[in-house]
C-alpha positions in Angstrom: -53.5 -1.2 34.4 -56.4 1.0 35.4 -54.5 2.0 38.6 -51.5 2.9 36.6 -53.6 5.0 34.2 -55.1 6.9 37.2 -51.7 7.6 38.7 -50.3 8.6 35.4 -53.2 11.1 34.9 -53.3 12.6 38.3 -49.6 12.7 39.3 -47.3 13.4 36.4 -43.9 14.4 37.6 -44.3 17.7 35.6 -47.5 18.4 37.7 -45.8 17.6 41.0 -43.2 20.2 40.4 -45.8 22.9 39.9 -47.7 22.2 43.2 -47.1 25.2 45.6 -48.7 23.8 48.7 -49.6 20.5 50.2 -52.3 20.5 52.9 -53.5 17.9 55.3 -55.3 17.5 58.7 -54.0 15.8 61.8 -55.5 15.0 65.2 -53.4 14.3 68.2 -55.1 13.0 71.4 -54.0 14.2 74.9 -52.6 11.4 76.9 -55.2 10.3 79.6 -54.2 8.0 82.4 -56.9 5.6 81.1 -55.5 5.6 77.6 -53.8 2.2 77.2 -50.1 2.5 76.1 -50.5 0.6 72.9 -49.0 2.9 70.3 -46.8 6.0 69.8 -49.7 8.1 71.0 -48.9 7.3 74.6 -46.6 8.7 77.3 -45.0 5.5 78.5 -41.2 5.0 78.2 -40.0 2.9 75.4 -38.5 0.4 77.9 -41.9 -0.2 79.6 -43.6 -3.4 78.7 -47.4 -3.8 78.4 -49.4 -5.9 80.7 -51.6 -8.6 79.2 -54.7 -6.7 80.1 -53.5 -3.6 78.5 -53.7 -4.7 74.9 -56.8 -2.9 73.9 -58.0 0.6 74.9 -60.8 1.1 77.4 -63.9 2.0 75.3 -65.3 4.1 78.2 -62.6 6.7 77.7 -62.1 8.8 74.6 -59.1 11.1 74.7 -59.8 14.7 73.6 -57.0 16.4 71.7 -56.1 19.1 69.2 -57.1 19.2 65.5 -54.5 20.7 63.3 -54.5 21.8 59.6 -51.0 22.2 58.2 -49.3 22.6 54.9 -45.8 22.8 53.5 -44.3 24.3 50.4 -41.3 23.5 48.3 -38.2 25.7 48.8 -38.2 29.1 47.3 -35.2 31.3 46.5 -32.7 28.5 47.2 -34.2 27.7 50.6 -35.4 24.2 51.7 -39.1 23.3 51.9 -40.9 24.7 54.8 -44.0 24.3 56.8 -45.6 27.6 55.9 -48.6 27.2 58.2 -49.9 24.9 61.0 -53.0 26.0 62.8 -55.5 24.4 65.3 -59.2 24.5 64.6 -62.3 23.3 66.4 -64.5 22.1 63.5 -64.2 22.3 59.8 -67.0 23.3 57.6 -67.4 25.5 54.6 -67.4 28.7 56.6 -64.4 27.9 58.8 -62.5 26.5 55.8 -62.9 29.8 53.9 -61.9 31.7 57.1 -58.7 29.6 57.5 -57.8 30.3 53.9 -58.5 34.0 54.1 -56.8 34.6 57.5 -53.9 32.1 57.5 -53.3 30.0 54.4 -53.5 32.6 51.6 -51.4 35.1 53.5 -48.7 32.4 54.2 -48.6 31.5 50.4 -48.2 35.1 49.4 -45.4 35.6 52.0 -43.7 32.5 50.8 -44.0 33.3 47.2 -43.6 37.2 47.0 -45.1 38.7 43.9 -47.1 35.6 42.9 -50.8 36.0 42.2 -51.8 32.4 41.3 -51.1 29.1 43.2 -51.6 25.4 42.6 -52.4 23.4 45.8 -53.2 19.8 46.8 -55.4 19.3 49.9 -56.9 16.2 51.5 -60.3 14.9 50.7 -62.3 16.6 53.5 -65.7 17.6 52.2 -65.5 21.1 53.7 -62.2 21.9 52.1 -63.4 20.7 48.7 -66.9 22.0 48.7 -67.9 23.7 45.5 -68.5 27.1 47.3 -64.9 26.9 48.8 -63.3 25.8 45.5 -65.1 28.7 43.7 -64.0 31.2 46.3 -60.4 29.9 46.0 -60.5 30.2 42.2 -61.6 33.8 42.5 -58.4 34.7 44.4 -56.1 32.7 42.2 -55.9 29.3 44.0 -56.5 26.1 42.0 -56.9 22.7 43.6 -54.8 20.3 41.5 -56.3 17.1 42.9 -57.7 15.7 46.1 -56.9 12.9 48.4 -59.3 10.8 50.5 -62.5 9.2 49.5 -63.8 12.5 47.8 -61.0 12.4 45.2 -62.9 11.7 42.0 -60.2 9.3 40.8 -58.3 8.4 43.9 -57.3 4.7 43.6 -56.8 2.3 46.6 -53.9 3.2 48.9 -53.6 6.6 47.2 -53.2 8.2 50.7 -49.7 6.6 50.8 -48.7 9.2 48.3 -49.4 12.4 50.1 -46.2 13.8 51.6 -48.0 15.3 54.6 -48.9 11.8 55.8 -45.2 11.1 56.1 -44.7 14.4 57.8 -47.4 13.5 60.5 -45.8 10.1 61.0 -42.5 11.9 61.7 -44.1 14.3 64.1 -45.9 11.5 65.9 -42.5 10.1 66.9 -41.4 13.6 67.9 -44.5 14.1 70.1 -44.0 10.8 71.8 -40.4 11.8 72.7 -41.6 15.2 74.0 -44.2 13.3 76.2 -41.5 10.9 77.6 -39.3 13.8 78.6 -42.1 16.0 80.0 -43.0 16.0 83.6 -46.3 17.6 82.7 -47.5 14.9 80.2 -45.5 11.7 81.0 -48.1 10.4 83.5 -51.2 11.6 81.6 -53.8 14.0 82.8 -56.5 11.8 84.4 -59.8 10.7 83.1 -60.8 14.0 81.6 -59.0 17.1 80.4 -59.9 20.6 81.5 -60.0 23.5 79.0 -56.6 24.9 80.2 -55.0 21.5 79.8 -56.3 21.1 76.3 -54.9 24.5 75.4 -51.5 23.6 76.9 -51.6 20.3 75.0 -52.4 22.1 71.8 -49.5 24.5 72.3 -47.1 21.6 73.1 -48.0 19.7 69.9 -47.9 22.8 67.8 -44.4 23.5 69.0 -43.3 20.0 68.0 -44.9 20.2 64.6 -43.4 23.6 63.8 -40.0 22.3 64.5 -40.1 20.0 61.4 -36.7 20.3 59.7 -36.6 21.9 56.3 -34.2 19.3 55.0 -36.7 16.6 55.9 -39.6 18.4 54.2 -37.5 19.0 51.1 -36.6 15.3 50.9 -40.4 14.5 51.0 -41.0 16.9 48.2 -38.1 15.7 46.1 -38.9 12.0 46.8 -42.5 12.1 45.5 -41.7 11.0 41.9 -39.9 7.9 43.4 -42.9 7.2 45.6 -45.3 7.6 42.7 -43.2 4.9 40.8 -43.4 2.6 43.9 -47.3 3.0 44.0 -47.5 2.3 40.3 -45.4 -0.8 40.6 -47.5 -2.0 43.6 -50.6 -1.2 41.5 -51.9 0.9 44.4 -50.9 -1.6 47.1 -48.9 -1.1 50.3 -45.4 0.4 49.9 -42.5 0.8 52.3 -42.7 4.0 54.4 
């Protein structure tokens, strides 16, 4: 009952319709030769089978990669939903979060919603994004954070991350990145034990290209399907639900 009350309070269908932007982070590792082909993060062909010794990753190697911050908005002016921004970043703190909002996110919002001065957004539970100084600065320029995900959400119940539509977007793009890797002569065999700076930049550009090709019809279906997903979470009392 408590879970139901929390969902009902935080995610009323009327509130969902008012949210202008959904923001989340994503990390995608570069395919190293020593990364064990265990999941869709690898470059192996689908038909390849794993060796018995290749069940767990080698702890001596940690694949570098690119960190992305992206967000999509509902359709405007009869158009489908769209990924209005997706940008790489090195580290996220209060200063960089404010910089990203000033340079990229807010201009993208104003371009997507011409003439608008106020916006309602949902962003993940990262401490930097939700720091008081950041939220105060956003409020001063007309941006209100509706509610947060992750552990910093003041009332986020168990499995609440299953609700965020960006999580489904990233899951969709993981599959697309895997297919890109399988078809690419550059990435299919991995890049060795370590990645050089130029390789990391090339990997970042490759992943960004895949993410930015997310279809508007898919994003619109995520947006329109949120009330149904909310009902599933309520019925499951915050437990696992089908993807």
